[in-house]
C-alpha positions as CSV (number, residue, x, y, z in Angstrom):
1,M,-53.2,-11.8,-63.7
2,M,-51.6,-13.6,-66.9
3,A,-55.6,-13.4,-68.6
4,Q,-55.3,-9.6,-67.8
5,S,-51.9,-9.1,-69.5
6,V,-53.6,-10.9,-72.6
7,I,-56.3,-8.5,-72.4
8,D,-54.0,-5.4,-72.2
9,Y,-52.1,-6.9,-75.2
10,A,-55.1,-7.0,-77.0
11,K,-56.5,-3.7,-76.3
12,A,-52.9,-2.3,-77.3
13,A,-53.0,-4.2,-80.5
14,F,-56.6,-3.0,-81.2
15,E,-55.9,0.7,-80.3
16,L,-52.9,0.4,-82.5
17,D,-55.3,0.3,-85.6
18,S,-52.6,-2.1,-86.9
19,S,-53.0,-4.5,-89.3
20,V,-52.3,-8.4,-89.2
21,L,-49.7,-8.0,-91.7
22,E,-47.6,-5.9,-89.8
23,F,-47.5,-8.0,-86.8
24,G,-46.5,-10.8,-89.5
25,E,-43.7,-8.6,-90.7
26,V,-42.7,-8.4,-87.1
27,E,-42.6,-12.0,-86.5
28,D,-40.4,-12.5,-90.0
29,L,-38.0,-9.7,-88.3
30,I,-37.4,-11.3,-85.3
31,K,-37.4,-14.6,-86.7
32,T,-34.6,-13.7,-89.4
33,N,-32.5,-11.8,-86.9
34,P,-31.9,-14.3,-84.0
35,E,-29.7,-11.8,-82.4
36,L,-32.4,-9.4,-82.1
37,F,-34.7,-11.7,-80.5
38,D,-31.9,-12.7,-78.0
39,M,-31.3,-9.0,-77.5
40,L,-35.0,-8.2,-76.8
41,C,-35.3,-11.4,-74.3
42,D,-32.0,-11.4,-72.3
43,P,-32.5,-10.1,-68.7
44,G,-29.1,-8.9,-68.6
45,T,-29.9,-6.1,-71.6
46,A,-31.3,-2.9,-70.3
47,P,-34.9,-2.3,-70.9
48,E,-33.7,1.4,-72.2
49,E,-31.7,-0.6,-75.0
50,K,-34.3,-2.5,-75.7
51,Q,-36.8,0.3,-76.2
52,E,-34.2,2.3,-78.0
53,A,-33.7,-1.0,-80.5
54,I,-37.4,-1.0,-80.8
55,D,-37.5,2.7,-82.0
56,R,-35.1,2.4,-84.5
57,I,-36.3,-0.9,-86.0
58,F,-40.1,-1.3,-86.0
59,K,-43.0,0.7,-87.7
60,D,-44.9,3.3,-85.2
61,S,-47.8,1.2,-85.4
62,V,-46.4,-2.0,-83.5
63,K,-43.8,-0.1,-81.2
64,D,-46.1,0.9,-78.4
65,F,-47.4,-3.1,-78.6
66,L,-44.0,-4.1,-78.5
67,K,-42.5,-2.2,-75.6
68,L,-45.9,-2.9,-73.6
69,F,-45.1,-6.8,-74.4
70,L,-41.4,-6.2,-73.2
71,A,-42.2,-4.3,-69.6
72,E,-44.7,-6.8,-68.6
73,T,-42.0,-9.7,-69.7
74,E,-39.2,-8.1,-67.6
75,K,-38.9,-9.1,-63.9
76,T,-37.4,-6.4,-62.4
77,L,-39.3,-3.0,-62.2
78,H,-37.2,-0.1,-62.9
79,A,-38.3,3.1,-60.4
80,E,-37.1,6.5,-59.3
81,L,-38.2,8.0,-56.4
82,V,-37.5,11.7,-56.2
83,Y,-37.4,13.1,-52.7
84,C,-37.0,16.2,-50.9
85,T,-36.0,14.3,-47.4
86,A,-34.0,11.3,-47.8
87,P,-36.5,8.3,-47.2
88,S,-35.5,5.7,-44.2
89,D,-34.5,2.1,-45.0
90,R,-38.1,1.3,-43.6
91,Q,-39.9,3.6,-45.8
92,L,-38.1,2.4,-48.9
93,E,-38.4,-1.1,-48.0
94,A,-42.0,-0.2,-48.0
95,I,-42.4,1.5,-51.3
96,K,-40.6,-1.1,-52.9
97,Q,-43.0,-4.0,-51.8
98,K,-45.9,-1.9,-52.6
99,L,-44.1,-1.5,-56.1
100,L,-43.6,-5.3,-56.5
101,K,-47.6,-6.0,-55.5
102,M,-49.0,-3.0,-57.7
103,Y,-47.0,-4.1,-61.0
104,N,-46.4,-8.0,-60.0
105,K,-42.4,-7.9,-60.4
106,Q,-39.9,-10.0,-58.6
107,D,-37.9,-7.1,-58.0
108,V,-37.5,-3.4,-57.9
109,E,-34.6,-1.3,-58.8
110,L,-35.0,2.2,-57.1
111,S,-32.7,5.2,-58.2
112,L,-33.2,7.8,-55.7
113,T,-32.7,11.5,-56.4
114,E,-32.7,14.4,-54.1
115,D,-35.0,17.5,-55.2
116,K,-35.5,20.3,-52.6
117,S,-38.1,22.0,-54.7
118,L,-40.4,19.6,-53.6
119,I,-40.5,21.4,-50.3
120,G,-41.7,17.8,-48.6
121,G,-43.1,14.5,-49.9
122,F,-42.0,12.6,-52.9
123,L,-42.7,11.8,-56.3
124,L,-42.2,8.5,-57.8
125,R,-41.9,7.3,-61.0
126,A,-42.8,3.5,-62.3
127,A,-43.7,1.8,-66.0
128,G,-44.7,5.1,-67.3
129,S,-46.4,6.2,-64.6
130,E,-45.7,8.9,-62.0
131,F,-47.5,9.5,-58.8
132,D,-46.6,13.0,-56.9
133,Y,-47.2,13.2,-53.2
134,S,-44.9,16.4,-53.0
135,I,-46.1,19.4,-50.9
136,R,-45.0,21.4,-54.1
137,S,-47.8,19.6,-55.9
138,R,-50.5,20.0,-53.2
139,L,-49.8,23.9,-53.1
140,N,-50.2,24.1,-56.9
141,G,-53.3,22.6,-56.6
142,I,-54.5,24.8,-54.0
143,S,-53.1,28.0,-55.9
144,R,-54.9,26.8,-59.0
145,K,-58.5,26.3,-57.4
146,L,-57.7,29.4,-55.5
147,C,-57.2,31.3,-59.0
148,R,-60.4,29.9,-60.6
149,R,-63.0,31.3,-58.0
C-alpha cells in the first residue's frame, strides 16, 4: 500500500505541473515555521483546519499535492452517511469496516444525516468521493434514460 501511495504522490506532483523550485519553497516555509509543521502533523487538529491553512498559505500549484499527502497520513477517515431510514448498528459497523479496508485507515468518524428526499437507500461521502446508493438517484437515472429515447 505504501508503494501505491508514493506512486499517487508522484502522479499528483506531475499533474500539478509544478517546478521543483515551488516544492523547495514549501520546504523552506515549513522549516522556517515549525508551528505550521506541528499544526499540519498534529492528529488533534481537524482536517478541515489543516486544509484551510493550506488554502491560505500555499500556492495553487502545490495545494492539491499537500492535501493528498495530509489525507493519506490521517489515521482517522472522516465520512458522512446521508440516509432516508436510519441504519441499524450492524449496518453502521459494516459500512465502517468497508471504509477502513477501502481507505486503509485505523478509525472512521462517521457523521449521520437524515434526508427523506433520498426516498430510500443512502449516500456516502468519504475522502472526496461520493457513493450514491439512493432510490432518488436510481429514479433520476431511469428518467434520463427514458428521456433520451
